[in-house]
C-alpha angles and dihedrals in degrees: 000000000000114000117233111235114251093240093056092047090051092050092048092050090050092052092050091047092051092048091051092048090052091053092050091053094044100046121049114227098026114121123181090353091301121142099225114136128225113260106251090204096055109124094009131109089259099240090117088075092058130091115266093253091055092048091052093048093048091047092050091049092050091050092048092051095046115108095216145002141179115229121193136166137058135318125191113205129167092345095310125110118216124191109209136193106170136158110207140187138154096279096049142288148247139209145091137300125196123197129165091350095308120114122196134173125233128200125178122182110182106315095336116101127196129191126199124189138151124261092262090062092056098042096054097028116138117201094204110117091012093261098121109028116210138359132239142177122249095266094050092043091053089059090054096049108120093358129117112240116208109234111216115229088229092059117102090232093060097077095049097043096042089056089069089060098046114096095196094047095048099043099041090054097045112037099064116102119210130226129008111353121223136170117243137184127334118232142124127292115193088345093306122116108250146169125222124233122195134193114213090350091304100316089098094048138281127246129188112209126197118252090191123079113329115008096250120169107251106179135012133196104193122223118264094023088289094150145296124251138187119209116201142150092049110190092003106137125218136182123260116197131172115244118263119254091258090054097051142066119201116200095179118227099002142030119257114283134174 
């Protein structure tokens, strides 16, 4: 057997070493020319390893246990589109709702609900469908401009409007995907690492779940183009206070009507 000169062996080893080094630099996760891949769940909360049904149940449990959340986006219900920006917690909620060009503020502290809208809302309000409770002439509406109106619990509008301020009611009815659940792509939602869940390949809704910290739902595309929502500020507390007497009008057992 012919011996290979030392110089040739040294050059061959150098070429192999350089080739291996190039591969390591060019392909993430290769060490020493091996083909092992980087663990996509390293540094995450681990829910990405779970089946889609488990991820959804853990996400729903995290949302249910959270003390507070901010919900913003659009909801389509019974042919009406509502734009929401609500902060919610167990004792109530506050924020704004826009429908058919009208924006009104809602505030619920415990069981007591307050509604604030401008004079235009009250003057052309139409009680049909329960969207715009009450009517009023220009003079009465001017007195309500920028004031909170106490919504009586006996009034038909109370149930609908208070639902926008109820964390449990809103989330339990929105976060469920329909059809066969599957995991989708990983990415970032609002800057947070996330994994996508789909129902019936998206036709049954799409949910982005956090891979960082608790597996909170971060973004929802509702089934049937019924709206898109962002869910942020999980567990971030805020203060709920009843309006002062100079900020509120109390009409007793019903909202103002003409």
